N, C-alpha and C positions, 0 to 999 in steps of 0.2 A: 686071500693071498696078498701079502704086502711086498712091494718092490721098493728097494732103495736105489736112489740115483745120486751119483757124485761125479765130479770131474777132477782132472789133474792137468796141470800145465798152464795155468793162467799167468803165472809170473815169468816164465822164460821169455827171452827175446828172440827165440828161434824155435821152429818146429810146431807141430799141431797141438791143439788142446784135445784131450781125450775125455770121454765120459763112459761110465758103465751103469747099467741098470741090472740089478741082481734080485732074484727071488730065492731066499734060502729055504730049503726043504726041512721038514721035521727031521731031527736026528743029526743035523749038521752041528759040529762042535763049535758053538759060538764063542767059547772061551779062547779060541785061537785068534779071534778078531780084535782089532783096535783101529783107531784112526791111522791110516797109512803113514802119516807124517811122524807118528810116534813109534814106528817099527823100523828095524834095520832092513836093508835090502834083502838079506837072506830070509828073514822072518816073513816079509811080504811075499817073496817067491814061494816059500813053503805053504803059506795060507792059500795062495792062488793055485798051487799044485793040488792042494786038498780040494779046492772048489772044482777043479777039472776032474779029479779022480772020482768025486761024488756026483759028477754030471749036474752040477748046480746050474739052473737056467740063468743065463746072463746074456746081455747084449752090449756091444761096444759101438760107440759113435765117435766120429772125428769131426773137427773143423780145422781146415788147413790154413797156413799162413796168409794166403791170398784172401780168404774169407775173413780172417781176423783183421787184416788191414782194411778191407772194404767196409765191414760192418762195425766192429769194435770187439774187444775181448768179451764183454758181457753178452752181447747178442750171439757171438760165435760159441760161447760156452753153452748157452741155452739151446742152440742148434745141435751141438754135439749131444746134449742130453736127450733131445727128442729123437735123434737118430739112434741112440743107444736103446731107448724104449722101443722104437720101431723094430729093432733087431731081435727083440725077445721072442722066443718061440711060444711062450704062454703069456697071456695078458692078465695082469693082476687086478685085484679089486680096488686097491688103493696104492698110491705112490707117495713116498716121503723123499723130499729132495733136500740135500744139505744146502743151507744158505737162506737167502731172503726171497729168491725169485723162483718161479715155476715155469718150465717150458710149456708150450701148448701140448696137451695130452688128452686122449679120449677117455680118460678115467679120472675119478676124483683124486686130487693131489694136494699136498700141503708142503710148504717150505718150513724148515726148522733149522735155526742157527745152531751150529755145532752138532748136528745130527750124526756126523761121522764119529762123534765121541759117545753117543748115546744109543743109537739104533743099530742093531747087528746087521741088518740088510744094507744100511748106508755105509757101515764100516767095510763090509764086503765089497760094495761098489767103489769105495775109496781105494781099496787095495787093488782091485781089478784095473781100475782106470790108471793108477800109478804104474803098475807092473807093465801093462801093455804099452804105455807111453815110453817108459824107460827102455823097454826092449826095442821099440821102433827107433828111438834116438840112437841106441847102440848100433843097430843094424845100418842106420843111415850113415853112421860114422865110417862104415866100410867104404862108402862112395866118396866121402869128403873127409878123409882122416886128418887133414891139417887143422880142422876146427875143434877137434877134441870133444866131440859130442858124447863119446862113450864115457867121459869123466863128468862133465858138468850138465849134460842133458839140455843145454840151451839156456840154463839159468844165467843171469847177468853177473857172473863171477868176473873178477878182475882179469883173469886169463882169457876168458871168452871175449870180453870187451877189447882187450889188446889185440887179439887175433883178428877181430872184425875190423878194427881200425887199420891194421897192417895190410890185410888181404882184401878188405871190402866185405860186403854182405855175402853170406852163403846163399844158395838157392832156396833155403828154407827159412831165411831170416824174416822176422816180422818187421817190415820196413816202417810201420807206424810206431814202433817202440824205439825209444832213445837208446843208443849204444853207449853214449858218454854219461 
C-alpha cells in the first residue's frame, strides 16, 4: 500500500496549513486526478466527493497560525503532514511526499518534487488538502465576514492586504508573514 502526502496553504498570510495522507484503493478512477492547482474548484470538489463516496482511506492534519508563527511555515507543514499520517485508519507500506522534505514517519518514505503531478496518491492528497482548507476558510469567513476569506482564502491578494491594513490582523492572521 502506497500513501501519498501533500499540503495546502503554505502561501497564504492567514489561516492554517492543511495536509492530507491518502491511500487509493484498486478500482479508484485515477483519471479524475490531477495536481489540485491545475483543477477548478468544482473539479476538486467532484474528485473529493468521489473519494468520500468510495470510502478512500485518508487522514487530514492541520497546523495553526500560532504554530506557523512559532516554528515557521516549513516546520508547520511537516507537522501537518505527520498529523495527517497519524489520522490514517490503515498504515501503508510506503509513503511518497510531494516536495523535498519528509516528516517523521514510522514507515519508509521518500520525497519527490512535483509528485502531485506524477503520483495518483499524491494527486489525491493534494486535492483533499486543498478542498478541506478551502472549506475551512469559507466557514471561518462566517465568523469574520469583513476579511473576505470566502473569496481569497487568506492568500496575499491586494484586497486581503488592504483589509488587514485597514482593520488590523484577523484572529487567524499569520503574524510572522508580511502583509505589505
